N, C-alpha and C positions, 0 to 999 in steps of 0.2 A: 654685779650681779649674775655674772657669769654667762652674759650674752654677747654676741658678737653686734658691732654697729659699724656701717658703712655709710659714706657721705659719696652722692655720685650726681652725675648732671641727669637732667630729664630727658629720657629718650622714649620717643613714640608716646607722646602724652594721649591718655583717653579724652574721649569727646567732653568729659566733664571738667577737665582741668585746662586753665588759660596759662599762658605763657609767664604769667605774674604770678603764678601760685608755685608753692613748695608742697611736697607730700611725704608724708611717713607711711611706711609700709612694712609688712613682714614679708620676707622672701625667703626663698629655700633653695640651697644647693647641696652638692653631695655631702657636706659636712651636716646638714641640718639647717634649721631656721636663724634668721639674723634679722636685724631692725636695719633698715635703709631709709635714708633721708634723701629725697631725690630735689635737687634745686636747679631749676633753668638758668642757664648760664646768664640771661637778662638780670637777674636779681640777684645772682651769687654774692656780690659784696654786700647786700644788704641782711643780711642773714647772720645772726649770732644764736649762739646755743650755749645753755648754762643747765647744769643739774643742781636743782635747788635742794634735794634731799635724796638720799640712796639709801636704801634698808637691804644690804646684801643677803642677811639672813632670810629673808621674807620674798627676795628676788623681785624687788619694785624699786622704782625710783621715779621722781617727778622731774621732767623735762621743762626747759622753759625756752622757747624759740621767739627772738626779737626780729621783728622786720621793719627795717628803717623806712622812713618815707616821710610825707607830709605831716603824719601823725604815727608815732611809734606804735607799731602793733605787738602786742606781747600775747603769745600763746602758751596753753599749759596742757602737757600730755603726761599722763601716767603710763608708764612703761611696767611690764612685768611679765610673770608667769602665773597663769591659772589652770591647774590642774595638769593638763595635757600640752599645753602650747603658749607660747608668748603672745601678747596681746599689747594693744595701744589704744587707750582711751582719750578723746578730748575732753577737758575738764573745765567747766563753767566757772566762772567766778574768780578771784585772785587767791587761789591756795597758795600756800607756800610750803607745806609738808606733806608727805604721802597720806598721813591720817585725814588731813583737812581735805585731800582729793578724793578720797574714798567717801567721804560723806557727802562731800559736792556732787558725787556720782549717782546719790540716792534721790529718788524722787520725794516730794514732800510726804507723800502718803506713805511711804516706807519708814522714813524718820518719825512720823506720827505713831507708826505701829510700834516701833522700837521703844517710844516713850511710854506708850500704853502697856507694854510687855515688860518695861523695866530693865532692858537689856543693858548691860554694863558696856562701857566703851571698848574695852578689849576684846568682846564677843560680837560687836556690830559688824566686823568685816569677814566673819564665819560665813559660810555657804548656807548653815543650818544653825538657827537659834530659836526663841520662843516667839520671835516677830516675823519670820518669813524664812523662807528657802530661796537660794540663788542658783542661777545656772547660766555663767556667762553675764550678759548685760541685761539678762531678765530676772525680775524679783517676783517671787509668788507669796502673796499674803492671805492667810487661811480666812476662809469665809463659811465656817462650818454649818451656819441657819441658812444658807441660801437654797432655795427650793427652784428648781428649773422645770421648764415643759422638756419630758423625754423626747419627744419628737425633734426638738429643735437642738439636740446635743449632736454636735459634729465629732466625726472619728477621724482619727490620724491628720488633725489638721496642722499646717505649717504656720509659724510665725516668726517674722523675721523684720529686720531693719535695712533698708536700703538692698546693697548688694551682699550684705552678710549671707552666711549659711543658714537655713531655717532651723529653728527648733521645732521638733514634731510633739504636738500635744495628743496623747491617747483620746480625750475626751475633751471638747471644748464647747463653751457657750458664748456667745457674743449678744451684745446689746447696743444698738445704736451704731453709729460709724456711717461712712459713705462708701459706696460701690465704685470701684475704680477698676482700670485696665493698666496691667502690669507688663512691662518689656524688659529687656537687658538695656535698651537706651533710654528708659523710664521705669528707673528702679523702685521709685517711691509711688509711682502709679498717677494716671491721668484720668480726668472725669470722662464720660461717655461723649460729650460733644468734642473734646479735644481727639479723643481716641479716634472717631469717625473722620476728623480733619486729617490726621494722620493717615489714616488708611487711603483715604482720597488721593493724597499725594503719591501713593504708590511706592512709600519706601520701605514698607512692612506687609506681612500678611497676617491675617487673623489668627491662624495657627501658632504664631509666633508669641501671641499674648495670653496671660492669665487673667481671669476676673478674681479680684480679691476685696478685701473690705479694710478701709483705712480709718484710723482714729476710733476703732470700736471699743466698747468696754468688753474686755474678753475675761473668760474664767477657763480655769482648766482643772482637771482631774485625773488621776492614773499617772502613767508613766509619761515622763518628759524626756526626749531622745536628742541627742545631737552628737556628730561625730568628733568633736574636740572635747566633749565633757563627758563624765560619768552620769548615768542615766539617773534621774532622781523620780521618787514614787511620791504622788499627793494623795494621799488617803482620803480627803474631803475637797469639797470645790475651794480653788485659790483664786483671788484676784490677781491678774497679770499686769505689772507694771515694767516699762521699759527704762533703762537709768536715762541721765538727763544729759547725755552727750548732743543730743538735738537742739538742746538750747543753746548752744556754742555757735559761734561763727565760724569756729575752727573744724567743725564737723566735715564740712567739703573737703577738708585737706588729709582726712585719714581714710585712706584706700583700702585697709582692712582692720578690723575691730575686734573679731572675734576669737 
């Protein structure tokens, strides 16, 4: 599909990876971006890699990584190019084709919206169809009848998953969720009690943290911006849904997703 791929030993693993983990990443050198599979020497002989399906015309392929052990572990990754850059996404379930992987990455709400709108299969992966708009790993389902309190509309609000680059919503409206404190070492956020405990240990400073809301119901309207994607414009309120990567055990092995 026109991409470079490299296997290397794990060097200087970040704090979130153990010596028994492998990692798939997007790296960049003077020739541009490339896929890299990093394998610690301790498990090098346990890893097998297969391509289940490749679609060169669409610049996508489905990768299967087997890790031997007491129980053989099979992890699937959709690798490809989306608009301006390469991506790798952990795929839930047992997809064996690129099309199945794409569908598996859609949350149930998105699949239901497709069915209601009668979106044909060949248009299901388009970034814009009658059911949704998509930018990277985020789906936006129209909610034209939604009425919100103007005082609760947030401006230029970032939404992101873990350490991914933020997608910035021109207007956002939140319902529910929990208040968390986010740090480079705690990308998914911690609750206030844990936050205070971490501060008390003196490892970080309050200025290094950001207050965000986790697992909220989020609606967006207006422009949605991201450095790796074309800006999209939502002309009415849309419910925001993240793809299903977080439902996989392999999510911890994806170092770069967007």
